Every structure is written in C-alpha cells, then in structure tokens.
N, C-alpha and C positions, 0 to 999 in steps of 0.2 A: 581394477581401474574404476569399476562402478561405484564402490563406496567413496572413492576420492572425488568422483564427479558429483555425487549426491552432496558431499560435504561442501564442495565449492559452490554448488547451486544454492544450498541452504545459507551459506555465508552471503551470497549475492542477494538473496531474498531478504535476509535480515538487514543488510545495508540499505536496500530500497525501502523497507518498512521504516527504518530510522530516518531516512531522508524525507519520506512522506509525513512522518510525525513532525519533523522540523518545519516542513512547509505548512502543515495545519496550524502549528503554534505561531508561525509568522503571520498567517492570515488572521488568526484570532487577535493578535496584537494590532495589526493594521486595521482590522474592523473596529477595534476599540476606540479609534479616533473619532468615529462618528456614531450616531444613534439614529434610529428610524425617524423620529419626529423632530429631528434637529432643526430643520428650517420651516416647520409648519407655521409657527407663530409669525415668523418673519414674512412669509408669503401672504399671510392674512392681513397684515398691516398695509394700509394704502400709502402710496408714495405722496410726499408733500409736493407742493408746487416747486418749480425749479429754484426759486430764491427764498423759499419759506424760512429757512434757518440761517441765512447768511448773516443776519444781525448778530448771531451768536459769536461770530468770529470777527466782527468789524466794530461794534459799538460798545466798547468797554465802559465808558462813562454812563451811557444810558442804562446798561445793565445794573450798575451800582446804584443809580438813582431810582430805578424801578423796583428794587427789592431791598428792603431794610435788613434782611437776613444774609444777603450776599456779602461774603468777606472778600472774595477775589473773583474777577470776571473769568468766564469760562476759558477764553483764549489764554489768559495769563496762567490759569491753573494747568492747562495742557502743556505749556512750555516750562513752567517753573514749579508747579504745585506738587503736592503729595497728598496722600489720603484719598478720600472719596468726595466726589463732586455730587452732592445730593440734588436730585431733580424731583420736584413734587408738583402736583396740580390736580384739578378736578377731573373726573372721568370725561373723556372726549376732548381734553384740552391739547392733546398732541404729544404726550410723553413717548408713546410707542412709535409715533411717526418720527420724532426726534431721534430715537434709538436707531431706527432704520436708516435715517439720513446719515448718522455717524458711522454705521456699518458700511454704507456705500462710499463714504469718504474716509477710508481707513487712515489716510495720512493725518487726519485730524483726531484720530481715536487713540486714547491712551490705554492700551491693553497689551502689555508686554507678555503676559502669560499666553494670551491668544496668539500672538505673533510667534512665540517660541513653540507652541503646540503645532502651528501650521508648518514651521520650519522642520521640526523633528518628524512630523507626519510625512512631509515631502521626502525627506532623506530616507525614512524607513520604507516608504513605498518604492522609491527608486533603487535603493540598495538594501534589499531585504537581508543580505548576509550580515549587516551590521546589527540587526535586532538582538541577537543573543548578548552582544557586548553592551548595548546601550540600555537594554531592559533585562538585566540579569535576574531581578526578582520575579519577573513575569515569565521568564524562559524556563519551561519544563515540558519538553516534547513528550515525555512519558504520559502526560495527561491527555494526549490527543491521539485519535485514531483517524487515519485518512478516509475511512468510509463513513465516519460520523459527520453530521452537520457541525461545522466549526462554530463554536460560540465565541462571541467577541469578548475580549478581555476588558475589564474596567480599568481605564487609565486615568488616574487622578492627577491633579496638577503637580503634586509632589513627585509622582513618577515621571512626568514630562520634564520638570526642572532637573531632576536627577539625570535623566537621559541626555538632556542638553549639556549638562556639566560633563558627562562622560564623553559626549561627542567633541566638546571643546578640548578635553584632555587628549583624546586620540588625535585630533587635528593638530594640536600643538606639538605632540610627540613626533608626528609624521613630518611636520614643518621643520622641527629641530633636526631630525634625521636627514631630511633633504638638504638643509643648509650645511650640516657638517659633512655630508657626502660631497656636495659641490665644492666646499672649501678644501677638502682633502684632495679632490681631483685637481683643483686649481693649484694647490701647492705642489702636487706631484708633477704637473705639467711645467711649472716654473722651475723645478729642480732639474728637469731634463734639458733645459735650455742652457 
C-alpha cells in the first residue's frame, strides 16, 4: 500500500506544480499589460486650465483659418477621419498638456488599440482561465517555475488584436450555442403542448 500512496502523492504534487506553473504564466501575461514607468511622463505633465482645449472641439472654422496646413478640423477628424492627426509646436507650447487633456477625456480620443488593450486586459485579469485560449502564442507554463520571480511577457499590439479576435470568436460561438439551445428548448416545449 505504501508504493501506491507514494505514487498518488507524486501525482498530486505534479498536478500542483503544473497548476503553479499555469498561474505563473498567467501572471506573466497579466503583468505584460503594464510596465513600470508607464504613467511617469503623464504624471509629470501639468494639467491645463479647465477650458484650455475646449476650442479644439468647438471652433472648426477658426482652426482652419489659423493653420494653412490643416486639412480637417480636429473634431471632424475624430468623427470621420483616418490616418494620423499631426500636432506640432514649439517647446513649451502645450503639446504634452494637450495629450494629457485627451487622455483624461477618453470619449474624445481616437485610440482603438488602446481601448481594445484595456478591454482584453480587464477580461484577462477577471477571468484568468481564458488566457491560454486568447494568448496561445504566449502560453507556455513549462517556462515558469512558481518559486521564481515572474517576468512579465511582452504583449505587442498584434498580440492584443489577435487576443481580441479570439475573444470575439469564443463569444460568438457561445452566443450561437446559447441561442440554439434556447430555440431547441422552445421547440421542445411547444411540441409538448
């Protein structure tokens, strides 16, 4: 009976080690969404006065008149534009303050990848069991030991967009399965009548 018990205990230990490696891999991917100095520059930039940049969203004609290089007013570009809206200016003219203003007013910011990154990050943090499915190229628990400091994975925009696409695919499949299950339940209950 002793060899059987040792074998069972060894199997349990291996399973726990595997789960620990999975958790370490999950943490590495979750930590990859952020980096240490991510908000340093943002914190260094002074806030503008409350209405400093409101003109950017209200006075399209003044924008066009004030800059001969401007093809499309900023507000119009946000709603209908594509490509890059280039902002230039002398040192100290407020470019960084404008960027901070736009970050604080996310509804006015055109950054789809940033939005997708935040969404994927939130889902991965809340439902860590989805990580192997949405980040298959980053998932390799054999590279992680539970007793080592977990190193953050580097998560590039392409990884984020791929993860988002896989999330949508999984979501659509579950939605389709739910709809077909509810319609088969509905047809079964109508046949019983």
